[in-house]
N, C-alpha and C positions, 0 to 999 in steps of 0.2 A: 608501505603506508604507516606513518607514525601516528597512532591514535592518542598518544600522550600529548600531542601538540595542543597548546592552549588556544582557544578561539572564543569569540563572543558567545554569549548565551542567546542573544537576540541579534538577528541580521537585518540589514537594511532591506534586503529583498523581501523579507517577511512583512515588515512594516509597510513597504510600498504596495505589496499584494493586498494587505488589509485595507489600505486606503482606496485602492481601485475597486475592491469588492464593495466597500461602503458607497462609493459613487454609483456603482451599478445598481445596488439595492435601492438607493434614492430614486434613480431613474425609473426603474421598474415599478416602484411604489407610486410614482406620480402618473405614469401613463395608464396604469390600471387596466391593461388589455390582456395580459397573459400571465396568470399566476404561476404557470409552470416555470418560467424563467426566474421569477422572484423566489420561488421555493428552492429551486436548485441553488441559486446564489446564496441564500441565507443559510441553508444547511451546509454548503461547502465552506462558508465563512466560519462556521463553528469549528470545522476541522482545522482550517488555517490558524484560527485563534489559539487552539490547543497546541498545535505544532510550534507556534511562536512563543507562547508563554509557559508551557508546561515544564521545560527544563529549568528555567529560573525559579519557578514556584517550588519545584522539587529541591533545588539547591537551598532555598530558604527554609522550607518545612522539614526537609530531610526524611521523607517517607521512603518505604522500600520499593523494590522493583515491581512487585505485584500490583501495588496501588498505582504505580506509574503506567503499567499496561492498561489498567482500567481507565485511567485518565485519558490516555492516548486514543483508545479505540471505542469508548462509549459513544462519542459523537457520530461515529459511522452508523450506529443503529438508531439514532434519533428519527430519521425519516420514516422507517418502517413501523416505528412505534406510534408516531404522531399522525402520519398520513395513511390513507387506505390505498395501497398500490393497486390492488384488484387484478392480479394476474390469474386468469382462469383457464388459459389454453396451454399450460406448461406440458412439455414432453420430456420427462426426466431421462428415459432410456436413450432417446435420440441425443439428448444433451450430453450424456456421458460418452457416447460414441464420438460426437463432434469434439468434445473436450479432450478426449484421449488423443485423437488425431491432431488437433490443434496444438496441444501441449507438447506432443512428440516432435512436431514440425518446428515449434519454437525452440525446443532443446537442441534440435539438429542445427537450426540456424545460428544458435549461440554456441556451437560446439567448441570453437576456439577459446572463448572465455571460460567455458566449463573445464576444458583440459588445463588451462592456465591456473584456474582456481584449485583444482585437485592436485596439481603439481607444485603449487606455490609453497615456498619455505619461509613462512612468516609467523609472527606471534599469533595471528588470527586463524591460522590453519594447521600449525604443527604442534604446538605445546598442549600438554594434557590439561583438561579441565575437570573439576570435581563433578560428581553426579548431580549435585544440587544445581550447579551452574548449567550443566547439560540440560536438566529438566527445565530450567528457567528459559534457556535459549530456544529449546524446542517449543515451549509454550508460546513464547513471543513470536516465533516464526509462523507457527500455525494460526495463532490469533490474528496476526497481520493479514494472512491470506483470507480468512473468513471475513474479517472486517472490511477489507478492501473490496471483495466481491459483493458483499451486501450493499455497500454504498455505490461503488462505481458501475456495477452491472445491474444488480437487482433494483436499486432505487433509481439511479440516473436514467438507465435505459427503460426499465419497466414502467417508470412513472411518466417518462417523456416520449416514448416511442409512438404513441397514438397522435400526439401533437406535432412532434418534430420528425417522425419517420426515421430514415437511416441516419439523419444528421445527429440523432441522439448518440449513435456509436462514436461519431467524431468528437462530440462534446465530452463524452465520457472518457475517451482516450486522452484528450488534451488535459483534462483535469486530473486524470490518473498520473500523467507525467509531471504536471505542476505540483501535485501533492507530494511526490517524491523529491522534487526540487526544494520544497519547503522544509524538509528535514534538516535538523541542525548540522548533522555530519555529512550532508550530501556533497559538500564541496570537496571532501576527501574520499567519499565512497563511490561517487559517480563521475564518469567522464561524459563527454558529449555523446559518444557511441552508446553508452548505457541508457541515456534518455531516448535515443532512437529505438533501442530494443524494447524499452518499456512502452513506447508509443505503439509499436507493432504488437506487443502483448495485449495492450488495451484494445486494439482493433480486432485481433483474433478472438479474444474472449468476449468482446462486445458483439461480434457477429454470432458467436455460439449462443449467447443469451437472446439476441434479437430473433434468431430463427426458431428457438425452442421455448423461450419464456421460462426456462428452468435454470437454476443456479448450480446444480450438481456438476455439470460439465465444466463450468467456469472454475469451480473449486478444484476439480481434477486437473484441468489444464494448468492452472496457476501452481498447483502442487508439483506437477511434473517440471515446470519451468524452474521452480525453486529447489528441486530435489538435490542438486549438487551441494547446497548449503546444509541439508540434512545429513548428507554423506560426510561432509567435513566435521560436523558436530559429533557424529557417531565415532569417527576415527579419533577425534581428540579425547574421548573418554578413556581410550585404551592406550594412548601414545605418550611416551616420554615422561619427563619429570613434571609434576604438577606445580604450577605457578599461580600467583594471584592474577586472576583475569580482570583486566581493567577496561576492556574495550566497551564503549557505549554506556559505562556506568552512570554517566551524568546526562543521559538522554532525557 
């Protein structure tokens, strides 16, 4: 995969998604029957808006990686700051047990891609990176897990499960996949099978949260699923000749 390849900063798929979300917002605004759908749509629209325009804004303003991380993931926390989710029946211990089981099964299901990733000889897996870049990537990877679980599980399911029931898991999983599809580099990072895996991840972690009302197991399960990427980063700190790491610098 050549990450040096030049591509647009804004894609048609992102603009089309924003237009569709605007139409849905207007529809829910006029029917005025269920604010749950409206709130889900408007908060998810913020995320798509950031994914669409953050790369070009960064290109213009030229701010550093840490500011970009904040720009990317702050919208994920908007709902729990603005709305009162009100989860009172959480079962953290049970959540961790389910999360460990679910994450392990997801890792096992994805074992072929995991083996391929760990054996891959490419610039994104083999060449050494500096400790600074290592810290930045670890931070980005960890923050992405927390932000995604807060929005797609804690907010979407926690906020909607009383109204939508088990369908909240399905909606959460679909938006989880679509959110990854909206990333600028998704056309190079993800194939169709990757989106299928992400949908299954969304379902499994969604079930964990739906059954327990606790986010701890979702975080653990997501971490286990992403653990091969942590392994690759750790290996790259001690491996080979250090080169300038350019992947995703214009995210």
